[in-house]
N, CA, C and O of each residue as an XYZ file, in Angstrom:
256
protein
N     112.865    105.437    104.556
C     113.186    106.004    103.270
C     114.687    106.245    103.163
O     115.273    106.106    102.090
N     115.298    106.604    104.275
C     116.733    106.839    104.240
C     117.514    105.597    103.875
O     118.502    105.667    103.144
N     117.073    104.460    104.383
C     117.754    103.198    104.073
C     117.565    102.847    102.603
O     118.521    102.444    101.941
N     116.363    102.993    102.086
C     116.123    102.618    100.690
C     116.849    103.552     99.731
O     117.273    103.120     98.659
N     116.999    104.820    100.093
C     117.764    105.736     99.237
C     119.218    105.281     99.153
O     119.804    105.266     98.071
N     119.800    104.911    100.292
C     121.188    104.468    100.294
C     121.371    103.173     99.508
O     122.313    103.047     98.726
N     120.479    102.219     99.712
C     120.579    100.940     98.999
C     120.350    101.141     97.502
O     121.039    100.534     96.682
N     119.392    101.984     97.145
C     119.125    102.232     95.728
C     120.277    102.995     95.081
O     120.591    102.755     93.915
N     120.905    103.898     95.803
C     122.066    104.599     95.266
C     123.217    103.652     95.008
O     123.871    103.732     93.968
N     123.472    102.751     95.953
C     124.516    101.752     95.757
C     124.169    100.833     94.584
O     125.028    100.498     93.768
N     122.896    100.432     94.513
C     122.463     99.545     93.426
C     122.572    100.230     92.072
O     122.907     99.585     91.078
N     122.292    101.527     92.021
C     122.378    102.230     90.745
C     123.830    102.374     90.284
O     124.096    102.407     89.082
N     124.755    102.457     91.217
C     126.168    102.472     90.833
C     126.594    101.122     90.267
O     127.451    101.046     89.386
N     125.993    100.077     90.778
C     126.372     98.731     90.351
C     125.630     98.272     89.089
O     126.231     97.661     88.206
N     124.311     98.568     89.001
C     123.490     98.041     87.912
C     123.038     99.089     86.910
O     122.542     98.737     85.839
N     123.193    100.355     87.225
C     122.741    101.420     86.331
C     121.529    102.129     86.912
O     120.756    101.556     87.680
N     121.384    103.383     86.526
C     120.306    104.193     87.088
C     118.923    103.778     86.594
O     117.979    103.666     87.376
N     118.820    103.553     85.294
C     117.504    103.258     84.720
C     116.877    101.980     85.279
O     115.703    102.010     85.651
N     117.601    100.859     85.357
C     116.960     99.652     85.909
C     116.499     99.815     87.354
O     115.441     99.309     87.731
N     117.290    100.520     88.163
C     116.914    100.702     89.566
C     115.696    101.615     89.658
O     114.772    101.343     90.424
N     115.691    102.693     88.884
C     114.544    103.607     88.897
C     113.281    102.895     88.423
O     112.218    103.049     89.025
N     113.391    102.122     87.355
C     112.219    101.401     86.855
C     111.727    100.349     87.843
O     110.524    100.117     87.957
N     112.657     99.711     88.560
C     112.248     98.754     89.590
C     111.476     99.465     90.697
O     110.475     98.944     91.190
N     111.937    100.655     91.088
C     111.221    101.430     92.102
C     109.850    101.860     91.616
O     108.877    101.815     92.369
N     109.769    102.277     90.364
C     108.479    102.692     89.808
C     107.516    101.507     89.726
O     106.326    101.647     90.007
N     108.035    100.350     89.342
C     107.182     99.155     89.288
C     106.713     98.766     90.680
O     105.559     98.376     90.862
N     107.608     98.872     91.671
C     107.235     98.547     93.042
C     106.124     99.469     93.536
O     105.149     99.015     94.133
N     106.279    100.760     93.283
C     105.251    101.717     93.716
C     103.935    101.433     93.001
O     102.869    101.486     93.615
N     104.004    101.134     91.713
C     102.791    100.830     90.963
C     102.091     99.572     91.449
O     100.864     99.532     91.542
N     102.874     98.543     91.759
C     102.286     97.294     92.239
C     101.740     97.405     93.659
O     100.792     96.705     94.016
N     102.324     98.268     94.459
C     101.915     98.387     95.851
C     100.816     99.434     96.072
O     100.397     99.655     97.208
N     100.354    100.072     95.012
C      99.361    101.138     95.175
C      98.081    100.616     95.842
O      97.634    101.180     96.841
N      97.505     99.570     95.313
C      96.263     99.068     95.890
C      96.445     98.461     97.276
O      95.622     98.718     98.154
N      97.502     97.654     97.512
C      97.695     97.161     98.885
C      97.873     98.287     99.909
O      97.419     98.167    101.047
N      98.526     99.371     99.511
C      98.693    100.497    100.437
C      97.336    101.108    100.766
O      97.059    101.406    101.928
N      96.495    101.298     99.768
C      95.166    101.849    100.025
C      94.324    100.898    100.868
O      93.536    101.343    101.702
N      94.483     99.605    100.660
C      93.750     98.635    101.483
C      94.205     98.703    102.938
O      93.391     98.590    103.854
N      95.507     98.888    103.147
C      96.010     99.012    104.518
C      95.483    100.284    105.185
O      95.120    100.262    106.361
N      95.441    101.377    104.449
C      94.924    102.637    105.007
C      93.436    102.498    105.320
O      92.949    103.056    106.303
N      92.720    101.757    104.486
C      91.277    101.591    104.659
C      90.925    100.802    105.921
O      89.782    100.864    106.374
N      91.870    100.067    106.498
C      91.584     99.333    107.727
C      91.392    100.258    108.920
O      90.799     99.855    109.921
N      91.882    101.489    108.832
C      91.777    102.502    109.891
C      92.531    102.113    111.162
O      92.287    102.670    112.232
N      93.435    101.166    111.036
C      94.284    100.764    112.153
C      95.584    101.573    112.091
O      96.236    101.604    111.047
N      95.968    102.222    113.185
C      97.197    103.023    113.155
C      98.443    102.218    112.784
O      99.350    102.743    112.137
N      98.492    100.967    113.182
C      99.649    100.129    112.852
C      99.705     99.869    111.347
O     100.767     99.971    110.733
N      98.564     99.535    110.764
C      98.534     99.265    109.326
C      98.730    100.535    108.505
O      99.309    100.481    107.421
N      98.261    101.670    108.999
C      98.485    102.936    108.306
C      99.974    103.277    108.320
O     100.514    103.736    107.314
N     100.634    103.056    109.449
C     102.077    103.294    109.523
C     102.830    102.358    108.575
O     103.795    102.772    107.933
N     102.394    101.109    108.485
C     103.007    100.162    107.554
C     102.809    100.629    106.115
O     103.736    100.550    105.309
N     101.615    101.114    105.783
C     101.343    101.605    104.440
C     102.236    102.802    104.099
O     102.753    102.900    102.986
N     102.412    103.699    105.054
C     103.293    104.846    104.818
C     104.736    104.406    104.632
O     105.448    104.955    103.791
N     105.173    103.426    105.404
C     106.538    102.922    105.268
C     106.750    102.279    103.902
O     107.797    102.466    103.283
N     105.769    101.531    103.435
C     105.880    100.904    102.118
C     105.926    101.973    101.027
O     106.749    101.899    100.114
N     105.049    102.954    101.122
C     105.017    104.015    100.117
C     106.285    104.842    100.092
O     106.813    105.135     99.019
N     106.778    105.222    101.255
C     108.006    106.008    101.311
C     109.223    105.180    100.910
O     110.166    105.704    100.317
N     109.202    103.902    101.230
C     110.304    103.037    100.809
C     110.386    102.930     99.295
O     111.476    102.984     98.726
N     109.253    102.781     98.646
C     109.227    102.731     97.187
C     109.663    104.040     96.556
O     110.359    104.046     95.541
N     109.253    105.148     97.156
C     109.675    106.443     96.656
C     111.182    106.619     96.842
O     111.848    107.208     95.991
N     111.714    106.116     97.943
C     113.148    106.187     98.182
C     113.954    105.415     97.141
O     115.069    105.807     96.800
N     113.397    104.331     96.641
C     114.084    103.581     95.585
C     114.221    104.445     94.335
O     115.242    104.380     93.650
N     113.220    105.242     94.036
C     113.296    106.109     92.865
C     114.183    107.328     93.107
O     114.777    107.846     92.161
N     114.288    107.796     94.345
C     115.150    108.934     94.646
C     116.621    108.556     94.719
O     117.477    109.416     94.511
N     116.937    107.331     94.999
C     118.319    106.909     95.185
C     119.242    107.149     93.995
O     120.332    107.697     94.163
N     118.829    106.753     92.810
C     119.723    106.968     91.661
C     119.913    108.427     91.358
O     120.635    108.775     90.423
């Protein structure tokens, strides 16, 4: 999440806050079902991947 916040902050300075925030919101919305599918596997590796994807998307919205 720390990396995505930094990249999203830099991107928002370059492209504007609204487009970067909306891209993060779209990413989180599109990844909702795949994240739940990964958690449903009950594999610790896939659950960690699902958490990383979810937190990364949230970091994109926090960056701007």
